[in-house]
LOVO-199638 format. One record per residue: residue number from 1; residue in three letters; chain; x, y, z of N, C-alpha, C in turn. Coordinates in pm, whole numbers, plus 50000, padded with zeros to 5 digits. Atoms other than C-alpha are relative to their C-alpha. Layout:
# LOVO-199638
num,residuo,cadena,nc1,nc2,nc3,cac1,cac2,cac3,cc1,cc2,cc3
NUM,Ala,A,X,Y,Z,X,Y,Z,X,Y,Z $
...
This chain:
# LOVO-199638
num,residuo,cadena,nc1,nc2,nc3,cac1,cac2,cac3,cc1,cc2,cc3
1,Met,A,50071,49864,50006,50029,50023,49998,50055,50089,50007 $
2,Lys,A,49925,49890,49949,50273,50256,50120,50086,49982,49842 $
3,Arg,A,49934,49957,50161,50468,50173,49742,49908,50058,49927 $
4,Thr,A,50093,49888,50079,50162,50257,49577,49971,50137,49996 $
5,Lys,A,50034,49864,49995,50113,50561,49720,50115,50093,49974 $
6,Arg,A,49863,49921,50039,50470,50655,49672,50012,50008,49866 $
7,Ala,A,50031,49965,50122,50434,50595,49321,49913,50064,49923 $
8,Lys,A,50110,49882,50021,50115,50774,49293,50067,50167,50003 $
9,Arg,A,49930,49843,49992,50306,51083,49437,50099,50031,49909 $
10,Ala,A,49882,50018,50083,50620,51010,49209,49930,50062,49877 $
11,Lys,A,50045,49969,50168,50393,51012,48893,49908,50119,50000 $
12,Arg,A,50043,49841,50002,50176,51319,48982,50134,50088,50012 $
13,Ala,A,49910,49912,50014,50488,51506,49034,50089,50024,49908 $
14,Lys,A,49939,50039,50142,50654,51343,48748,49931,50110,49870 $
15,Asn,A,50070,49925,50100,50344,51485,48536,49997,50159,50042 $
16,Ser,A,50009,49885,49963,50313,51816,48722,50117,50079,49944 $
17,Cys,A,49876,49913,50042,50672,51932,48624,49981,50000,49851 $
18,Leu,A,50047,49961,50173,50598,51821,48258,49888,50035,49922 $
19,Thr,A,50110,49935,50047,50268,51985,48243,50054,50141,50020 $
20,Ala,A,49952,49840,49913,50392,52296,48421,50092,50057,49889 $
21,Gly,A,49905,50006,50108,50706,52281,48162,49971,50028,49903 $
22,Leu,A,50066,50039,50149,50509,52236,47846,49916,50145,50001 $
23,Val,A,50100,49894,49969,50246,52499,47954,50066,50119,50007 $
24,Leu,A,49895,49901,50032,50524,52752,48004,50061,50068,49918 $
25,Thr,A,49897,50001,50126,50760,52687,47766,49891,50050,49857 $
26,Gly,A,50073,50009,50133,50449,52665,47512,49984,50148,49983 $
27,Ile,A,50047,49863,49985,50325,53027,47627,50092,50086,49924 $
28,Leu,A,49907,49867,50024,50671,53198,47588,50030,49956,49833 $
29,Ala,A,49961,50040,50130,50731,52982,47259,49847,50087,49872 $
30,Ala,A,50152,49905,50093,50369,53134,47092,50037,50166,50018 $
31,Leu,A,49909,49889,50016,50544,53486,47194,50088,50024,49945 $
32,Ile,A,49896,49947,50069,50834,53468,47061,49985,49971,49846 $
33,Leu,A,50050,50015,50112,50672,53313,46733,49923,50135,49947 $
34,Leu,A,50038,49890,50014,50475,53609,46728,50071,50137,49996 $
35,Gly,A,49910,49904,50061,50739,53838,46727,50064,50004,49892 $
36,Phe,A,49903,50030,50126,50924,53700,46437,49862,50057,49869 $
37,Phe,A,50130,49936,50095,50547,53845,46256,49957,50124,50003 $
38,Trp,A,50079,49884,49934,50427,54096,46460,50052,50081,50128 $
39,Thr,A,49966,49950,49864,50496,54366,46723,49958,50120,50003 $
40,Pro,A,50085,49882,49983,50322,54640,46861,50050,50122,49912 $
41,His,A,49898,49898,50030,50606,54868,46777,50097,49971,49893 $
42,Asp,A,49871,50023,50082,50920,54883,46529,50054,49989,50156 $
43,Pro,A,49898,49996,49866,51149,54770,46805,50112,50064,49997 $
44,Asn,A,49855,49893,50002,51445,54996,46679,49961,50139,49937 $
45,Ala,A,50064,49889,50071,51202,55261,46598,50028,50115,50145 $
46,Met,A,49979,49855,49839,51343,55609,46840,49846,50074,49986 $
47,Ala,A,50064,49906,49962,51081,55805,46991,49837,49933,49983 $
48,Ala,A,50155,50099,50018,50772,55505,46968,49931,50079,50124 $
49,Gly,A,50037,49954,49888,50698,55702,47291,50077,50077,50057 $
50,Pro,A,49909,49910,49928,50815,55935,47573,50108,49909,50090 $
51,Lys,A,49843,50077,49918,51181,55832,47742,49946,49989,50110 $
52,Phe,A,50001,50050,49865,51143,55615,48025,49860,50021,50012 $
53,Asp,A,50162,50001,49975,50746,55596,48006,49932,49887,50080 $
54,Pro,A,50033,50123,49950,50637,55334,48251,49901,49891,49925 $
55,Pro,A,50083,50042,50077,50417,55060,48147,49893,50052,50026 $
56,Ser,A,50107,49921,50071,50097,55155,48018,49919,49921,49906 $
57,Leu,A,50079,50029,50116,49825,55042,47766,50081,49996,49840 $
58,Arg,A,49981,50007,50166,49980,55171,47475,50177,49951,49995 $
59,His,A,49844,50083,49980,50343,55029,47631,50032,49929,50064 $
60,Leu,A,50039,50158,49841,50296,54698,47832,50119,50007,50063 $
61,Leu,A,49919,49984,49943,50608,54740,47930,50157,50120,50015 $
62,Gly,A,49988,49849,50007,50704,55094,47914,50124,50023,49874 $
63,Thr,A,49886,49896,50079,51010,55298,47704,50109,49979,50068 $
64,Asp,A,49897,49946,49930,51361,55325,47742,50076,50118,49972 $
65,Ser,A,49986,49845,50021,51583,55619,47695,50016,50022,49904 $
66,Phe,A,50045,49953,50165,51519,55628,47358,49912,50015,49924 $
67,Gly,A,50162,50041,50046,51171,55593,47364,49962,49895,49950 $
68,Arg,A,50061,50150,50044,51159,55227,47246,49900,49921,50024 $
69,Asp,A,50095,50036,49933,50863,55051,47303,50098,49820,50051 $
70,Ile,A,49903,50169,49941,51028,54730,47552,49940,49902,49990 $
71,Phe,A,50048,50133,50034,50797,54505,47473,50020,49943,49889 $
72,Ser,A,49941,50032,50097,50848,54511,47125,50133,49935,49993 $
73,Arg,A,49863,50058,49965,51220,54463,47197,50006,49868,50036 $
74,Val,A,49972,50125,49939,51184,54183,47431,49914,49900,49910 $
75,Leu,A,50036,50150,50086,50980,53970,47172,50105,49996,49900 $
76,Gln,A,49879,50025,50059,51242,54061,46912,50138,49943,50057 $
77,Gly,A,49884,50066,49929,51528,53973,47154,50014,49885,50042 $
78,Ala,A,50040,50160,49962,51346,53637,47288,50013,49906,49877 $
79,Gly,A,50020,50088,50146,51296,53537,46920,50159,49986,49924 $
80,Ala,A,49825,49976,49999,51719,53630,46858,50044,49858,50087 $
81,Thr,A,49918,50095,49917,51815,53444,47139,49933,49873,50000 $
82,Ala,A,50067,50128,49982,51549,53117,47134,50073,49955,49863 $
83,Ser,A,49915,50053,50163,51704,53098,46727,50139,49950,49999 $
84,Ile,A,49837,50030,49977,52063,53105,46842,50036,49903,50086 $
85,Ala,A,49965,50085,49912,52020,52862,47131,49970,49885,49902 $
86,Leu,A,50078,50083,50095,51786,52642,46885,50107,49973,49886 $
87,Thr,A,49880,50016,50097,52097,52650,46606,50120,49937,50079 $
88,Thr,A,49889,50056,49925,52341,52588,46879,50003,49875,50044 $
89,Leu,A,50030,50152,49918,52181,52279,47024,50008,49906,49854 $
90,Ala,A,49975,50095,50116,52141,52159,46640,50132,49941,49967 $
91,Ile,A,49896,50024,50055,52491,52193,46560,50087,49937,50116 $
92,Gly,A,49948,50056,49876,52634,52074,46940,49961,49873,49971 $
93,Ala,A,50069,50157,49948,52363,51770,46975,50092,49909,49874 $
94,Gly,A,49963,50095,50141,52408,51661,46601,50149,49940,49972 $
95,Gly,A,49845,50066,50029,52786,51666,46580,50029,49913,50134 $
96,Gly,A,49960,50106,49887,52810,51508,46964,49941,49854,49997 $
97,Ile,A,50082,50143,49997,52536,51253,46903,50098,49949,49896 $
98,Leu,A,49917,50084,50083,52724,51142,46545,50131,49958,50067 $
99,Leu,A,49853,50056,49866,53072,51097,46764,49990,49897,50054 $
100,Gly,A,50041,50121,49843,52917,50939,47069,49964,49890,49940 $
101,Ala,A,50088,50134,50058,52712,50690,46857,50152,49935,49923 $
102,Leu,A,49899,50101,50045,53040,50606,46655,50123,49943,50101 $
103,Thr,A,49880,50015,49898,53320,50602,46941,49920,49874,50091 $
104,Gly,A,50070,50112,49930,53047,50411,47155,49972,49884,49940 $
105,Tyr,A,50015,50157,50036,52988,50149,46938,50108,49903,49931 $
106,Phe,A,49907,50018,50063,53270,50069,46762,50123,50000,50102 $
107,Gly,A,49917,50023,49873,53521,50153,47043,50158,50030,49916 $
108,Gly,A,49880,50028,50078,53896,50090,46936,50091,50130,50026 $
109,Leu,A,49887,49901,50027,54187,50389,46897,49967,50123,50003 $
110,Ala,A,50024,49865,49980,53963,50657,46800,49900,50036,50112 $
111,Asp,A,50044,49978,49920,53773,50625,47084,50029,50047,50128 $
112,Glu,A,49910,49980,49881,54036,50640,47337,50046,50157,49952 $
113,Ile,A,49977,49889,50052,54151,50956,47135,49898,50091,50031 $
114,Leu,A,50105,49941,49973,53833,51136,47145,49953,50044,50134 $
115,Thr,A,50064,49996,49875,53735,51043,47456,50097,50084,50098 $
116,Arg,A,49905,49957,49920,54059,51184,47591,50020,50175,49970 $
117,Val,A,50037,49872,50053,53997,51512,47382,49868,50068,50070 $
118,Gly,A,50053,49928,49939,53687,51550,47509,50006,50050,50163 $
119,Asp,A,49950,49946,49862,53792,51527,47882,50068,50119,50020 $
120,Val,A,49900,49861,50013,54047,51814,47812,49897,50125,50020 $
121,Leu,A,50092,49935,50031,53770,52007,47680,49889,50031,50091 $
122,Thr,A,50111,49991,49901,53490,51967,47942,50076,50019,50097 $
123,Ala,A,49933,49940,49897,53742,52038,48221,50017,50170,49961 $
124,Phe,A,49971,49831,50034,53736,52444,48082,49833,50032,49998 $
125,Pro,A,50134,49903,50022,53383,52633,48110,49989,50018,49890 $
126,Ser,A,50071,49954,50133,53200,52639,47805,50012,50133,49976 $
127,Ile,A,49992,49873,50087,53167,52997,47780,50136,50052,50004 $
128,Leu,A,49849,49963,50034,53546,53029,47841,50057,49945,49827 $
129,Leu,A,49970,50043,50120,53600,52834,47528,49935,50037,49886 $
130,Ala,A,50059,49881,50144,53319,53008,47331,50065,50114,49974 $
131,Leu,A,49905,49857,50039,53514,53326,47377,50129,49982,49961 $
132,Val,A,49866,50030,50081,53812,53185,47252,49994,49950,49862 $
133,Val,A,50062,50021,50195,53635,53032,46935,49977,50104,49936 $
134,Ile,A,50063,49839,50029,53444,53370,46910,50130,50070,49926 $
135,Ser,A,49905,49890,49968,53760,53552,46939,50112,49957,49837 $
136,Ile,A,49943,50099,50115,53898,53305,46630,49947,50076,49888 $
137,Leu,A,50087,49982,50136,53598,53362,46405,49972,50150,50001 $
138,Gly,A,50026,49825,50043,53533,53735,46486,49861,50041,50058 $
139,Pro,A,50105,49936,49951,53301,53884,46715,49855,50099,49934 $
140,Gly,A,50107,49916,50067,52950,54061,46622,49907,49912,49891 $
141,Ser,A,50085,50053,50125,52823,53820,46384,49884,49885,50090 $
142,Arg,A,50115,50122,49940,52511,53584,46492,50043,49880,49935 $
143,Leu,A,49980,50113,50060,52635,53319,46252,50126,49955,50125 $
144,Asn,A,49832,50046,49887,52999,53316,46448,49950,49990,50131 $
145,Val,A,50056,50055,49849,52803,53303,46794,49968,49868,49988 $
146,Met,A,50044,50145,50017,52607,52983,46685,50105,49908,49952 $
147,Leu,A,49924,50099,50029,52914,52804,46533,50085,49996,50126 $
148,Ser,A,49901,49987,49903,53128,52925,46843,49905,49875,50109 $
149,Leu,A,50054,50050,49925,52879,52797,47083,49965,49840,49954 $
150,Gly,A,50005,50116,50052,52789,52510,46889,50080,49876,50002 $
151,Leu,A,49895,50067,50011,53134,52353,46849,50018,49970,50130 $
152,Val,A,49963,50024,49863,53188,52388,47220,49893,49912,50059 $
153,Phe,A,50123,50063,49917,52857,52203,47305,50026,49843,49942 $
154,Ile,A,49988,50135,50024,52981,51890,47104,50065,49919,50099 $
155,Pro,A,49909,50136,49930,53230,51698,47324,49886,49982,50132 $
156,Ser,A,50071,50009,49857,52951,51717,47633,49886,49868,49948 $
157,Phe,A,50089,50136,50044,52710,51531,47400,50035,49877,49924 $
158,Ala,A,49925,50099,50033,52961,51329,47278,50016,49938,50112 $
159,Arg,A,49994,50044,49913,53016,51209,47610,49907,49921,50053 $
160,Val,A,50111,50080,50007,52680,51128,47686,49935,49896,49932 $
161,Thr,A,50016,50083,50090,52597,50980,47393,50079,49891,49983 $
162,Arg,A,49891,50095,50044,52902,50763,47347,49981,49876,50185 $
163,Thr,A,50072,50059,49887,52783,50661,47753,49917,49864,49969 $
164,Ala,A,50140,50082,50044,52451,50525,47622,50044,49903,49881 $
165,Phe,A,49984,50110,50104,52558,50367,47281,50121,49910,50079 $
166,Ala,A,49911,50113,49910,52836,50176,47494,49980,49897,50047 $
167,Ala,A,50136,50066,49920,52558,50016,47737,49952,49909,49911 $
168,Leu,A,50141,50081,50080,52349,49925,47454,50074,49903,49894 $
169,Arg,A,49942,50071,50117,52584,49774,47208,50027,49839,50011 $
170,Asp,A,49960,50117,49982,52622,49429,47350,49842,49920,50043 $
171,Val,A,50100,50034,49924,52246,49386,47479,49951,49892,49880 $
172,Asn,A,50028,50090,50043,52070,49095,47359,49930,50026,49820 $
173,Tyr,A,50035,49952,50131,51866,49266,47067,50074,50055,49905 $
174,Val,A,49878,49951,50089,52135,49442,46922,50083,49870,49937 $
175,Lys,A,49954,50111,50047,52322,49105,46907,49923,49919,49874 $
176,Ser,A,50116,50075,50096,51979,48934,46718,50051,50079,49896 $
177,Ala,A,49998,49933,50120,51990,49211,46490,50127,50016,49925 $
178,Arg,A,49853,50009,50077,52371,49174,46413,49997,49841,49916 $
179,Leu,A,49973,50103,50070,52335,48808,46351,49896,49952,49914 $
180,Met,A,50081,50034,50092,52043,48836,46124,50029,50092,49900 $
181,Gly,A,49936,49912,50112,52254,49091,45895,50011,50113,50015 $
182,Ala,A,50033,49869,50035,52190,49389,45985,50097,50086,50006 $
183,Gly,A,49839,49939,49954,52457,49654,45910,50013,50115,50097 $
184,Ser,A,49982,49926,49896,52590,49877,46140,49935,50108,50014 $
185,Gly,A,50077,49904,49983,52427,50161,46030,49849,50010,50050 $
186,Arg,A,50161,50041,49939,52043,50028,46087,50024,49948,50142 $
187,Ile,A,49990,50011,49853,52170,49915,46416,50002,50117,50085 $
188,Leu,A,49992,49881,49900,52263,50239,46542,49889,50110,49989 $
189,Ala,A,50107,49900,50030,51979,50470,46394,49853,49923,50032 $
190,Val,A,50156,50048,49998,51702,50193,46424,49983,49924,50146 $
191,His,A,49996,50058,49867,51812,49944,46730,50002,50057,50154 $
192,Ile,A,49911,49949,49820,52020,50167,46976,49964,50153,50003 $
193,Leu,A,50042,49875,49952,51919,50518,46928,49875,50031,50039 $
194,Pro,A,50151,49997,49961,51558,50508,46993,50021,49980,50125 $
195,Asn,A,49994,50042,49863,51671,50365,47320,50039,50095,50085 $
196,Thr,A,49926,49892,49985,51869,50611,47382,49959,50156,50051 $
197,Ala,A,50083,49884,49996,51598,50867,47420,49962,50042,50160 $
198,Pro,A,49978,49973,49864,51583,50850,47802,50081,50066,50052 $
199,Val,A,49864,49941,49964,51913,50993,47811,50021,50122,49956 $
200,Leu,A,50060,49902,50087,51877,51208,47527,49948,50110,50023 $
201,Leu,A,50067,49897,49957,51640,51413,47579,49975,50100,50099 $
202,Pro,A,49942,49867,49916,51717,51550,47922,50108,50099,49960 $
203,Ala,A,49881,49945,50021,52045,51617,47781,49984,50109,49911 $
204,Leu,A,50020,49851,50087,51892,51872,47500,49982,50080,50076 $
205,Thr,A,50043,49878,49927,51706,52017,47758,50075,50097,50068 $
206,Ile,A,49907,49908,49937,51990,52107,47967,50075,50054,49919 $
207,Gly,A,49926,49912,50125,52198,52211,47633,49889,50092,49959 $
208,Phe,A,50083,49889,50004,51933,52446,47544,49997,50073,50100 $
209,Asn,A,49996,49886,49875,51939,52628,47868,50115,50025,49996 $
210,Asn,A,49861,49964,49988,52303,52633,47866,50015,50090,49876 $
211,Ala,A,49936,49886,50083,52319,52772,47528,49907,50118,50029 $
212,Val,A,50041,49907,49941,52059,53032,47658,50075,50090,50033 $
213,Leu,A,49878,49958,49948,52267,53130,47895,50132,50049,49968 $
214,Ala,A,49877,49952,50060,52569,53129,47725,49992,50133,49862 $
215,Glu,A,49997,49887,50121,52442,53336,47416,49970,50152,50088 $
216,Ala,A,50016,49911,49932,52291,53595,47712,50126,50038,50039 $
217,Ser,A,49865,49946,49974,52635,53620,47850,50112,50063,49932 $
218,Met,A,49934,49901,50128,52798,53711,47537,49967,50096,49960 $
219,Ser,A,50033,49855,50009,52587,53955,47452,49994,50103,50063 $
220,Phe,A,49965,49919,49871,52598,54123,47778,50150,50012,50036 $
221,Leu,A,49844,49912,49989,52975,54153,47742,50039,50047,49874 $
222,Gly,A,49955,49917,50115,52947,54275,47402,50055,49903,49868 $
223,Ile,A,49940,50087,50133,53079,54006,47188,49911,49865,49930 $
224,Gly,A,50086,50082,50063,52776,53810,47091,49925,50086,49885 $
225,Val,A,50079,49953,50063,52483,53956,46914,50013,50149,50013 $
226,Thr,A,50000,49819,50027,52518,54368,46824,49896,50041,49971 $
227,Pro,A,50107,49914,50098,52305,54636,46722,50036,50019,49852 $
228,Pro,A,50167,50000,49945,52082,54674,46532,49930,49888,50032 $
229,Asp,A,50094,50129,49944,52004,54339,46625,49976,50013,50149 $
230,Ala,A,50047,50004,49869,51847,54254,46970,50016,49871,50050 $
231,Ser,A,50005,50125,49891,51910,53962,47256,49987,50023,50110 $
232,Leu,A,50024,49992,49856,51789,53936,47578,50122,50038,50079 $
233,Gly,A,49931,49953,49917,52145,53944,47676,50059,50124,49993 $
234,Tyr,A,49995,49859,50026,52229,54263,47518,49908,50110,50027 $
235,Met,A,50114,49889,49950,51894,54429,47606,50049,50024,50176 $
236,Leu,A,49954,49971,49847,52010,54324,47977,50116,50075,50045 $
237,Ser,A,49908,49920,49973,52343,54502,47927,49951,50133,49963 $
238,Glu,A,50032,49890,49998,52149,54807,47807,49963,50035,50112 $
239,Ala,A,50066,49952,49838,51927,54827,48125,50071,50009,50109 $
240,Gln,A,49925,50010,49853,52188,54766,48346,50036,50197,50017 $
241,Gly,A,49971,49828,49986,52235,55192,48264,49881,50059,50046 $
242,Met,A,50103,49903,49979,51884,55241,48339,49914,49916,50130 $
243,Leu,A,50081,50053,49867,51791,55071,48667,49922,50080,50071 $
244,Leu,A,50086,49891,49923,51676,55381,48854,49883,50045,49905 $
245,Ala,A,50134,49947,50051,51498,55536,48569,49911,49896,49929 $
246,Ala,A,50078,50102,50047,51348,55227,48418,50040,49858,50008 $
247,Pro,A,49976,50151,49962,51363,54913,48602,49915,49917,49936 $
248,Trp,A,50103,50099,50060,51087,54775,48422,50100,49915,49877 $
249,Tyr,A,49926,50083,50107,51364,54720,48127,50077,49901,50046 $
250,Ala,A,49953,50111,49941,51599,54507,48348,49917,49890,50042 $
251,Gly,A,50033,50143,49962,51334,54326,48526,49914,49926,49875 $
252,Ala,A,50087,50088,50132,51095,54221,48172,50117,49930,49917 $
253,Thr,A,49900,50081,50084,51425,54105,47998,50051,49857,50079 $
254,Gly,A,49974,50095,49900,51552,53919,48301,49903,49898,50026 $
255,Leu,A,50113,50121,50010,51226,53742,48372,49969,49923,49898 $
256,Val,A,49995,50023,50100,51205,53652,48015,50075,49877,49963 $
257,Ile,A,49892,50137,50016,51524,53465,48031,49988,49895,50148 $
258,Val,A,50021,50141,49882,51429,53298,48384,49938,49953,49977 $
259,Leu,A,50171,50060,50015,51081,53210,48298,50066,49906,49841 $
260,Leu,A,49947,50068,50120,51257,53060,47952,50095,49852,50022 $
261,Val,A,49911,50086,49933,51515,52857,48132,49940,49886,50091 $
262,Phe,A,50091,50125,49901,51290,52720,48431,49880,49970,49930 $
263,Gly,A,50038,50088,50041,51037,52617,48161,50043,49890,49932 $
264,Val,A,49955,50108,50043,51237,52409,47977,50059,49903,50101 $
265,Gly,A,49990,50064,49851,51392,52299,48301,49903,49918,50072 $
266,Leu,A,50105,50069,49940,51094,52188,48411,49965,49870,49939 $
267,Ile,A,50013,50097,50107,51050,51948,48095,50096,49897,50031 $
268,Gly,A,49884,50099,49971,51387,51806,48167,49990,49925,50108 $
269,Glu,A,50004,50083,49858,51316,51721,48524,49869,49912,50020 $
270,Gly,A,50093,50140,50043,51005,51525,48421,50031,49893,49932 $
271,Leu,A,49931,50106,50059,51201,51357,48173,50099,49922,50060 $
272,Arg,A,49899,50082,49915,51453,51257,48398,49931,49875,50114 $
273,Arg,A,50055,50121,49912,51242,51101,48656,49914,49924,49933 $
274,Asp,A,50050,50114,50081,51065,50923,48399,50132,49863,49996 $
275,Glu,A,49889,50089,49981,51405,50785,48361,50063,49908,50057 $
276,Arg,A,49966,50048,49890,51491,50730,48697,49850,49862,50027 $
277,Gly,A,50111,50129,49945,51154,50471,48687,49941,50055,50134 $
278,Val,A,50085,49954,49847,50947,50666,48964,49870,49988,49941 $
279,Leu,A,50114,50005,50014,50641,50575,48758,49973,49867,50080 $
């Protein structure tokens, strides 16, 4: 009886995390998509309203020192940050999963070399490595930001994927597929990859959140997205000088970053609880 009650509580906790995360992330995603097609005002238009105008029906989040509508800028900046984070995730996860799958399944010398290189790279903070890469590629370009962060994220995804594929390469259903003549590509893609989802899906949510925070940090420092483009990190840097005159600027920008990371984090927590077998 007690075990059944604990299982029910765990199931409710897992479902509540997933539901809350999906709802919160869905609302933010809808607003971000809206910002790609429509904003109440031109995000870069000067004197869209009085300077430092507080939140009102005309300007939902007020205006900044140039009279720009902050709500419109937050929509544009959130779209830029989210698109960079998703592209970064695609590069990092795509390259990392491919390398991790090949080294985890085949092993050998290549596995040893790539594992040691990955150990060295993951020993450094990802933002520090990204700064090194972007200093080589050149700051101020959205493409360079995505490439630098994507390359930095490859080792972490490769490590997670390698461990998962190495654990599954000798299970019975993989051995059976191998005996039946299935090629390595089919075994990797059809028999092993789907069964690594409980490990890879939470890793993807963590990777997305790390990408959001890394992009915001780089733009805050002035080496990520730069004007006339807007991103949440650059806007937070702008708002730093307006804390007394327009505290709503920093509050709104920071809140969007927190909610975005929190929502995706709730989804990841729900997936991790499922992986641990709380049901």
